[in-house]
C-alpha positions in Angstrom: 61.7 -115.5 1.7 60.7 -113.1 -0.9 57.6 -112.2 1.3 59.9 -111.1 3.9 61.9 -108.7 1.7 58.7 -107.3 0.1 57.2 -106.6 3.8 60.4 -105.1 5.0 60.5 -102.8 1.7 56.9 -101.6 2.3 57.6 -100.8 6.2 60.7 -98.7 5.1 58.7 -96.8 2.6 55.7 -96.2 5.0 58.0 -95.2 7.4 60.2 -92.5 5.1 57.0 -91.0 3.5 56.5 -88.4 6.3 60.2 -87.8 6.5 60.6 -87.1 2.6 57.1 -85.1 2.6 54.9 -87.4 0.5 52.1 -87.3 3.1 48.6 -86.3 2.0 47.9 -82.7 2.6 45.1 -81.7 4.9 41.7 -83.2 4.3 40.0 -79.8 4.8 41.9 -78.1 2.3 42.2 -74.7 4.1 45.1 -73.0 4.3 46.1 -70.9 7.3 44.8 -67.3 6.1 41.7 -69.0 5.3 41.3 -70.4 8.8 42.2 -67.0 10.0 39.6 -65.2 8.1 37.0 -67.8 9.3 37.8 -67.5 12.8 37.6 -63.8 12.5 34.0 -63.9 10.6 32.7 -66.4 13.4 33.9 -63.9 16.2 36.5 -66.5 17.8 39.2 -63.6 17.6 38.9 -59.9 17.4 40.1 -57.5 15.0 43.5 -56.6 16.6 44.4 -60.5 16.9 43.2 -60.8 13.4 45.5 -58.1 11.9 48.4 -59.3 14.4 48.1 -63.0 13.0 47.6 -61.7 9.4 50.8 -59.9 9.4 52.8 -62.7 10.7 51.6 -65.1 8.1 52.2 -62.5 5.2 55.9 -62.7 6.3 
């Protein structure tokens, strides 16, 4: 009977971890501005798009 309660508790904790915010950060470790800079440097976006998105991120 104790096993059932332990399993139930583990399932509840697992389901709540995302709601409460205990999930792991992204594995890449890049924040949005770093990603934007990288995309601009690689030529994926032009200067106008880079500046527009950078302003949006800095709000």
